[in-house]
C-alpha positions as CSV (number, residue, x, y, z in Angstrom):
1,M,0.3,-13.3,7.4
2,T,-1.3,-15.8,5.1
3,V,1.3,-17.0,2.6
4,G,0.7,-19.2,-0.5
5,T,-0.9,-16.9,-3.1
6,I,-0.6,-17.7,-6.8
7,I,2.2,-15.1,-7.1
8,T,4.9,-17.6,-6.5
9,D,8.5,-17.7,-7.9
10,D,7.1,-19.7,-10.9
11,F,3.9,-17.6,-11.4
12,L,2.8,-17.9,-15.1
13,L,5.6,-20.4,-15.8
14,T,3.7,-23.6,-16.7
15,N,6.6,-25.9,-17.7
16,K,10.2,-26.6,-16.8
17,K,11.7,-24.9,-19.8
18,A,9.8,-21.7,-19.0
19,V,11.1,-21.8,-15.4
20,L,14.6,-22.2,-16.7
21,L,14.3,-19.4,-19.3
22,Y,12.8,-16.9,-16.8
23,H,15.1,-17.5,-13.8
24,E,18.3,-18.0,-15.7
25,Y,17.9,-15.6,-18.6
26,A,15.2,-12.9,-18.0
27,K,14.7,-12.3,-14.3
28,H,17.8,-10.3,-13.4
29,L,18.0,-8.1,-16.5
30,P,17.7,-4.3,-16.2
31,V,14.6,-2.5,-17.5
32,I,14.6,0.0,-20.3
33,D,11.3,1.8,-20.2
34,F,10.9,3.8,-23.4
35,H,7.3,5.1,-22.7
36,N,5.6,5.9,-19.5
37,H,3.6,8.7,-17.8
38,L,5.7,9.1,-14.7
39,S,6.0,12.5,-13.2
40,P,9.5,14.1,-13.7
41,L,8.7,16.3,-10.7
42,Q,8.3,13.3,-8.4
43,I,11.6,11.9,-9.6
44,A,13.4,15.2,-9.3
45,E,12.2,15.7,-5.7
46,D,12.7,12.0,-4.9
47,K,9.1,12.0,-3.6
48,K,8.0,9.9,-0.7
49,F,4.4,8.9,-0.9
50,D,2.2,9.4,2.2
51,T,-0.1,6.3,1.7
52,L,-0.6,3.3,-0.5
53,T,-3.6,5.1,-2.0
54,D,-1.3,8.0,-2.9
55,I,1.2,5.9,-4.9
56,W,-1.2,3.2,-6.1
57,L,-4.7,4.4,-6.7
58,K,-4.4,8.0,-7.7
59,G,-4.4,8.3,-11.5
60,D,-4.9,4.6,-12.1
61,H,-7.9,4.5,-14.4
62,Y,-7.6,0.7,-14.8
63,K,-8.6,0.3,-11.1
64,W,-11.2,3.1,-11.4
65,R,-13.0,1.4,-14.2
66,A,-13.3,-1.8,-12.2
67,M,-14.5,0.0,-9.1
68,R,-17.3,1.8,-11.1
69,A,-18.3,-1.5,-12.8
70,L,-18.7,-3.0,-9.3
71,G,-20.9,-0.2,-8.0
72,V,-18.4,1.8,-6.0
73,D,-19.5,5.5,-5.5
74,E,-17.3,8.0,-7.3
75,S,-16.5,9.7,-4.0
76,L,-14.5,6.6,-3.2
77,I,-12.7,6.6,-6.5
78,T,-11.8,10.2,-7.6
79,G,-13.8,12.1,-5.0
80,D,-13.2,13.6,-1.7
81,A,-13.2,10.5,0.5
82,N,-10.0,10.0,2.6
83,D,-7.2,7.8,1.5
84,Y,-8.0,4.9,3.7
85,D,-11.7,4.8,2.7
86,K,-10.6,4.8,-1.0
87,F,-8.1,2.0,-0.3
88,K,-10.7,0.0,1.6
89,A,-13.2,0.4,-1.3
90,W,-10.5,-0.9,-3.7
91,A,-9.7,-3.8,-1.3
92,N,-13.4,-4.8,-1.1
93,V,-13.6,-5.2,-4.9
94,V,-10.3,-7.0,-5.6
95,P,-11.8,-10.5,-4.9
96,A,-14.3,-9.8,-7.6
97,T,-11.6,-9.1,-10.2
98,L,-10.7,-12.8,-10.8
99,R,-9.7,-13.3,-14.5
100,N,-9.2,-9.6,-14.9
101,P,-5.5,-8.7,-15.2
102,L,-6.0,-6.3,-12.2
103,F,-6.0,-9.4,-9.9
104,H,-2.6,-10.4,-11.1
105,W,-1.1,-6.9,-11.2
106,T,-2.5,-6.0,-7.7
107,H,-0.8,-8.9,-6.0
108,M,2.4,-8.6,-8.0
109,E,2.6,-4.9,-7.0
110,L,2.1,-5.8,-3.3
111,K,4.7,-8.5,-3.4
112,N,7.3,-6.3,-5.1
113,P,8.3,-4.0,-3.6
114,F,6.4,-4.4,-0.3
115,G,7.0,-8.2,0.2
116,I,3.3,-8.7,0.9
117,D,2.2,-12.2,0.0
118,Q,-1.4,-11.9,1.3
119,Y,-4.5,-11.6,-0.9
120,L,-6.0,-8.2,-0.7
121,N,-9.7,-8.1,0.4
122,G,-11.9,-6.3,2.9
123,D,-10.5,-8.4,5.8
124,S,-6.8,-7.9,5.0
125,A,-7.1,-4.3,3.9
126,N,-6.3,-2.6,7.2
127,K,-3.2,-4.7,7.9
128,I,-1.8,-4.4,4.3
129,Y,-2.5,-0.6,4.3
130,K,-0.6,-0.1,7.6
131,E,2.3,-2.4,6.6
132,A,2.7,-0.7,3.2
133,N,2.4,2.8,4.6
134,E,5.1,2.1,7.2
135,L,7.5,1.0,4.4
136,L,6.6,4.0,2.2
137,G,7.9,6.3,5.0
138,Q,11.4,4.7,4.6
139,D,14.1,6.0,2.3
140,G,14.1,2.8,0.3
141,F,10.6,3.5,-1.0
142,S,11.1,7.0,-2.4
143,S,10.5,7.4,-6.1
144,R,14.2,7.0,-7.0
145,S,14.6,4.1,-4.7
146,L,11.7,2.3,-6.3
147,L,13.2,2.8,-9.7
148,R,16.4,1.2,-8.4
149,N,14.4,-1.6,-6.9
150,F,13.0,-2.5,-10.3
151,K,16.4,-2.3,-11.9
152,V,15.4,0.5,-14.3
153,E,18.3,1.6,-16.4
154,M,16.5,4.2,-18.6
155,L,13.0,5.7,-18.7
156,S,11.3,8.2,-21.0
157,T,8.6,10.4,-19.6
158,T,5.9,11.9,-21.7
159,D,6.3,15.6,-22.2
160,D,4.5,18.4,-24.0
161,P,6.6,20.5,-26.5
162,C,5.9,23.5,-24.3
163,D,7.5,21.9,-21.2
164,D,10.6,23.7,-19.9
165,L,12.1,20.4,-18.8
166,N,13.4,21.9,-15.6
167,Y,12.8,18.7,-13.7
168,H,14.8,16.7,-16.1
169,Q,17.6,19.2,-15.8
170,Q,17.4,18.9,-12.0
171,I,17.6,15.1,-12.2
172,K,20.6,15.3,-14.4
173,K,22.3,17.9,-12.2
174,D,21.8,15.7,-9.2
175,G,23.8,12.9,-10.9
176,F,21.0,10.4,-10.6
177,E,22.4,7.2,-12.1
178,I,19.2,6.2,-13.9
179,K,18.8,7.9,-17.2
180,V,15.5,9.9,-17.1
181,K,14.9,11.3,-20.6
182,P,12.0,13.3,-22.0
183,S,9.9,12.3,-24.9
184,F,8.2,14.7,-27.3
185,R,4.4,14.4,-27.3
186,P,2.9,17.0,-29.6
187,D,-0.7,15.8,-29.6
188,K,-2.2,19.2,-28.7
189,V,-0.8,20.8,-31.9
190,F,-3.1,18.5,-34.0
191,A,-6.3,19.5,-32.2
192,I,-7.3,22.1,-34.7
193,A,-10.9,20.9,-34.6
194,A,-11.3,22.6,-31.2
195,P,-10.4,26.1,-32.3
196,D,-10.4,28.0,-28.9
197,S,-8.1,25.6,-27.0
198,F,-6.0,25.0,-30.1
199,K,-5.3,28.8,-30.6
200,A,-4.6,29.2,-26.9
201,Y,-2.1,26.3,-27.1
202,L,-0.3,27.8,-30.2
203,K,0.1,31.1,-28.3
204,I,2.0,29.3,-25.5
205,L,4.0,27.3,-28.0
206,G,5.0,30.4,-29.8
207,E,6.1,32.1,-26.6
208,K,8.2,29.1,-25.6
209,A,9.8,28.9,-29.0
210,G,10.3,32.7,-29.4
211,V,8.3,32.6,-32.6
212,Q,5.0,34.5,-33.4
213,I,2.8,31.9,-35.0
214,T,0.9,33.5,-37.9
215,D,1.0,30.8,-40.6
216,L,2.2,27.3,-41.4
217,D,5.8,28.3,-41.8
218,S,6.0,30.0,-38.4
219,L,4.2,27.0,-36.8
220,T,6.8,24.7,-38.4
221,E,9.6,26.9,-37.2
222,A,8.2,27.0,-33.6
223,L,8.0,23.2,-33.6
224,K,11.6,22.9,-35.0
225,K,12.9,25.1,-32.2
226,R,11.1,23.0,-29.6
227,V,12.5,19.7,-31.1
228,D,15.9,21.3,-31.0
229,F,15.4,22.3,-27.4
230,F,14.3,18.7,-26.4
231,T,17.3,17.3,-28.3
232,L,19.6,19.5,-26.2
233,H,18.0,17.9,-23.1
234,L,18.8,14.3,-24.2
235,C,15.4,13.6,-25.9
236,S,15.7,11.0,-28.7
237,V,12.1,9.8,-28.7
238,S,8.8,11.2,-29.9
239,D,5.4,9.8,-29.1
240,H,1.9,10.4,-30.6
241,G,-1.4,9.3,-29.3
242,L,-3.7,9.4,-32.3
243,S,-7.0,7.6,-32.9
244,T,-6.0,7.2,-36.5
245,L,-3.4,8.5,-38.8
246,P,-4.2,11.2,-41.4
247,A,-4.9,10.4,-45.0
248,T,-3.3,13.4,-46.7
249,F,-0.1,15.3,-46.1
250,T,-0.4,18.5,-48.1
251,L,-2.4,21.7,-47.9
252,S,-3.4,23.6,-51.0
253,P,-2.4,27.3,-51.3
254,K,-6.0,28.1,-50.6
255,E,-5.9,26.1,-47.4
256,Q,-2.6,27.6,-46.3
257,Q,-4.2,31.1,-46.7
258,E,-7.3,29.8,-44.8
259,F,-5.1,28.8,-41.9
260,K,-3.7,32.3,-41.7
261,V,-7.2,33.8,-41.6
262,F,-8.2,31.1,-39.1
263,L,-5.5,32.1,-36.6
264,K,-6.7,35.7,-36.7
265,S,-10.4,35.0,-36.4
266,D,-12.3,34.4,-33.1
267,H,-15.0,32.4,-34.8
268,A,-13.5,30.6,-37.8
269,V,-13.3,26.8,-38.1
270,F,-10.6,25.2,-40.3
271,S,-12.2,23.3,-43.2
272,N,-9.7,20.4,-43.5
273,P,-8.3,19.3,-40.1
274,D,-7.1,15.9,-41.5
275,A,-4.9,17.6,-44.1
276,F,-3.6,20.0,-41.4
277,M,-2.7,17.1,-39.1
278,G,-1.0,15.2,-42.0
279,F,1.1,18.2,-43.0
280,V,2.2,19.0,-39.4
281,L,2.8,15.3,-38.6
282,T,5.0,14.7,-41.6
283,E,7.0,17.9,-41.0
284,L,7.7,16.6,-37.5
285,C,8.6,13.1,-38.7
286,K,11.2,14.6,-41.0
287,M,12.6,16.5,-38.0
288,Y,12.8,13.3,-36.0
289,H,14.6,11.5,-38.8
290,E,17.1,14.3,-39.2
291,R,18.0,14.1,-35.5
292,G,18.1,10.3,-35.3
293,W,15.1,10.1,-33.0
294,V,12.7,7.1,-32.7
295,Q,9.1,8.0,-33.4
296,Q,6.2,6.2,-31.7
297,F,2.5,6.0,-32.7
298,H,-0.2,4.8,-30.3
299,I,-3.3,4.3,-32.5
300,G,-6.8,2.9,-32.2
301,A,-8.2,4.5,-29.0
302,I,-11.6,6.3,-29.0
303,R,-11.3,8.6,-26.1
304,N,-13.5,10.5,-23.7
305,N,-16.7,8.6,-24.6
306,N,-18.6,9.6,-21.5
307,K,-19.1,13.3,-22.1
308,G,-20.7,14.0,-18.7
309,M,-17.8,12.5,-16.8
310,L,-15.3,14.2,-19.2
311,H,-16.9,17.5,-18.1
312,K,-16.7,16.5,-14.5
313,L,-13.3,14.8,-14.2
314,G,-11.4,15.7,-17.4
315,P,-9.5,13.3,-19.7
316,D,-7.6,10.2,-18.7
317,T,-10.0,9.2,-16.0
318,G,-11.2,5.9,-17.3
319,F,-13.7,6.6,-20.1
320,D,-11.7,5.5,-23.2
321,S,-12.1,2.3,-25.2
322,I,-11.0,0.4,-28.3
323,G,-12.0,2.1,-31.6
324,D,-12.8,0.3,-34.8
325,Y,-10.9,2.5,-37.2
326,K,-9.4,1.5,-40.5
327,H,-5.6,1.9,-40.4
328,A,-4.1,0.1,-43.4
329,E,-4.4,2.8,-46.1
330,N,-3.4,5.7,-43.9
331,L,-0.5,3.9,-42.3
332,T,1.0,2.9,-45.6
333,A,0.4,6.4,-47.0
334,L,2.3,8.0,-44.1
335,L,5.2,5.6,-44.1
336,S,5.5,5.5,-47.9
337,H,5.4,9.3,-48.1
338,L,8.3,9.6,-45.7
339,N,10.2,6.7,-47.2
340,L,10.1,8.2,-50.7
341,T,12.6,10.9,-49.6
342,D,14.5,8.6,-47.2
343,Q,13.1,10.5,-44.2
344,L,11.4,7.6,-42.4
345,A,12.8,7.4,-38.8
346,Q,12.9,4.3,-36.7
347,T,9.2,3.7,-35.9
348,V,7.2,1.9,-33.3
349,V,3.5,1.4,-33.8
350,Y,1.3,0.3,-30.9
351,N,-2.1,-1.1,-31.9
352,L,-5.2,-1.1,-29.6
353,N,-7.6,-3.2,-31.5
354,P,-6.5,-6.8,-31.7
355,A,-8.5,-7.2,-34.9
356,D,-5.8,-5.0,-36.5
357,N,-2.7,-6.9,-35.3
358,E,-2.0,-8.6,-38.6
359,V,-2.7,-5.4,-40.5
360,I,-0.1,-3.5,-38.5
361,A,2.5,-6.2,-38.4
362,T,2.4,-6.9,-42.1
363,M,2.4,-3.2,-43.0
364,L,5.5,-2.4,-41.0
365,G,7.3,-5.2,-42.7
366,N,7.0,-3.3,-46.0
367,F,9.4,-0.6,-44.8
368,A,12.4,-2.5,-43.4
369,D,15.3,-1.0,-45.2
370,G,18.2,-3.5,-44.6
371,R,20.2,-0.9,-42.8
372,I,18.8,-0.9,-39.2
373,K,17.9,-4.1,-37.5
374,G,14.3,-4.0,-36.4
375,K,13.8,-0.5,-37.7
376,M,10.0,-0.9,-38.0
377,Q,8.6,-2.2,-34.7
378,F,5.1,-3.7,-34.0
379,G,4.9,-2.4,-30.4
380,S,4.0,-4.5,-27.4
381,G,0.4,-5.1,-26.3
382,W,-0.8,-1.6,-25.3
383,W,-3.4,-0.4,-22.8
384,F,-6.4,-2.8,-23.0
385,L,-4.0,-5.4,-24.5
386,D,-1.2,-5.3,-22.0
387,Q,-2.6,-8.4,-20.3
388,K,-1.7,-12.1,-20.8
389,D,-4.0,-12.7,-23.7
390,G,-3.2,-9.5,-25.4
391,I,0.6,-9.9,-24.9
392,E,0.5,-13.4,-26.3
393,K,-1.6,-12.3,-29.3
394,Q,0.9,-9.6,-30.1
395,L,3.9,-12.0,-29.7
396,N,2.2,-14.6,-31.9
397,T,1.3,-12.1,-34.6
398,L,4.8,-10.6,-34.6
399,S,6.3,-14.1,-34.8
400,N,4.0,-15.2,-37.7
401,M,4.2,-12.0,-39.7
402,G,7.6,-10.5,-38.7
403,I,10.8,-11.3,-36.9
404,I,10.3,-11.6,-33.1
405,S,14.0,-11.9,-32.5
406,S,14.4,-8.2,-33.1
407,F,11.5,-7.1,-31.0
408,I,12.2,-4.4,-28.4
409,G,9.9,-5.7,-25.8
410,M,7.7,-4.2,-23.1
411,L,7.1,-0.7,-21.8
412,T,5.3,0.5,-18.7
413,D,2.9,3.1,-20.0
414,S,1.8,4.0,-16.5
415,R,1.6,6.9,-14.0
416,S,2.6,4.6,-11.1
417,F,6.1,3.8,-9.8
418,L,4.7,0.4,-8.8
419,S,3.7,-0.6,-12.4
420,Y,7.2,-1.8,-13.2
421,S,5.9,-5.2,-12.4
422,R,4.5,-5.2,-15.9
423,H,8.0,-5.9,-17.2
424,E,8.2,-8.9,-15.0
425,Y,4.7,-9.9,-16.1
426,F,5.7,-9.6,-19.7
427,R,9.0,-11.6,-19.3
428,R,7.2,-14.4,-17.5
429,I,4.6,-14.6,-20.4
430,L,7.4,-14.5,-23.0
431,C,9.4,-17.3,-21.3
432,N,6.3,-19.4,-20.9
433,L,5.5,-19.0,-24.6
434,F,9.0,-20.0,-25.7
435,G,9.4,-22.7,-23.1
436,S,6.1,-24.4,-24.0
437,E,7.1,-24.6,-27.6
438,M,10.5,-26.0,-26.7
439,E,8.7,-28.8,-24.7
440,M,6.4,-29.5,-27.6
441,G,9.3,-29.8,-30.0
442,L,8.3,-26.7,-32.0
443,L,11.5,-24.9,-31.0
444,P,15.0,-26.3,-30.6
445,D,15.8,-27.8,-27.2
446,D,18.8,-25.5,-26.8
447,E,18.8,-23.4,-23.7
448,K,21.5,-21.0,-24.7
449,W,20.1,-20.4,-28.2
450,V,16.6,-19.7,-27.0
451,G,17.9,-18.0,-23.8
452,K,19.8,-15.5,-25.8
453,M,16.7,-14.5,-27.8
454,I,14.8,-14.1,-24.5
455,Q,17.5,-11.8,-23.2
456,D,17.5,-9.8,-26.5
457,I,13.7,-9.3,-26.4
458,S,13.7,-8.5,-22.7
459,Y,16.5,-6.0,-22.7
460,Y,19.3,-5.9,-25.3
461,N,17.3,-5.1,-28.4
462,A,15.8,-2.0,-26.7
463,K,19.3,-1.0,-25.5
464,N,20.6,-1.1,-29.0
465,Y,17.5,0.4,-30.7
466,F,17.5,3.5,-28.5
467,G,21.3,3.9,-28.7
468,L,22.0,3.3,-25.1
469,N,25.2,1.5,-26.0
470,Q,26.5,4.9,-27.2
471,G,26.3,6.5,-23.7
């Protein structure tokens, strides 16, 4: 095996202080992963993956986008090619991903957990594939074992309000030592602009809640029942993937009547979807506050841009991008509306367009209330921004416009059990940023002082923010 890749013990650590901060203060801390897209089923059954393709390439639209850009046929990406051919196609393009974060992530994920220090390319593909597959057959590489390997203490999956949470119940019943909690993701309830699928969804929601949804009051009651159900199953986090936030939060009596008619009609279109979304969102936010939940908002994505591929493959297949929405007025309207009645829950906002970093960071600072440390969080670099440059920009913006010492740090936001290397990646970047400024004389040359802050950002702030100290 060829050893000597760039993924060394001091990868991304460009100075002595950074090396010290990472290895002495950050490296060994547990992981609190408050947002991901892992499968509760795979955790419940402690799934063993058949191949490296199965655990690594299926569902990873980051890799899919790169493969398409490099001319790989779709049959070798999401199509019917066998697992080895798909893996070989990925291996062939990896050398061409230099300066894309995929090059770093790929080799970090091979090193941990597989211990593979070799660059992946067409020549090494067969050997790496066989070596990883052999390990995947062992008990130490099942889904639960991988979570242990990455020192995960708690993770929150992403769950629809209609989910029965049976797999979460099974995980708890098994006595699995890692906390696997659901999070409440009600995006489908806002999609009133697509009447047929929206009404079909409300029918399922009503059945799950035991409520016949005929108007706004019954819709609110159904959602309340599902929030209560999730609370009973240890949920304390909501999540919303919204391109932009609504501008208004009330519906006129005429619009409320229109909604009742809309639900009964096969052909009606609701006239004010933004107001509907605003009304439902604020009702949910009040429920979150009442129950002591944390609410998360992922904003700024423009999704499903390639309509032909959306029709062929469905959503979340690699055809989303950064949107250029205006967020300031709507964000302040939502937060202020909730704050007026003291119903603003702890809030994390993730921004996708780096041009909006300062807007988001300064807006959140308006709603700190002096009661909860770090109540309003400018979330970590997300999606297209969870690479070195995006992470550093988010950290610098938060440092300049807010208080980085109360930051709750990184999340995984992935469907792969191998993506926990993103926490290591983040911690290395964080330590390098602080270490560089220590060496330049911009921060105190005090290892314990700065090291404590590194530990807080990497782990302890999230532990406190999500109430994990309370059991």
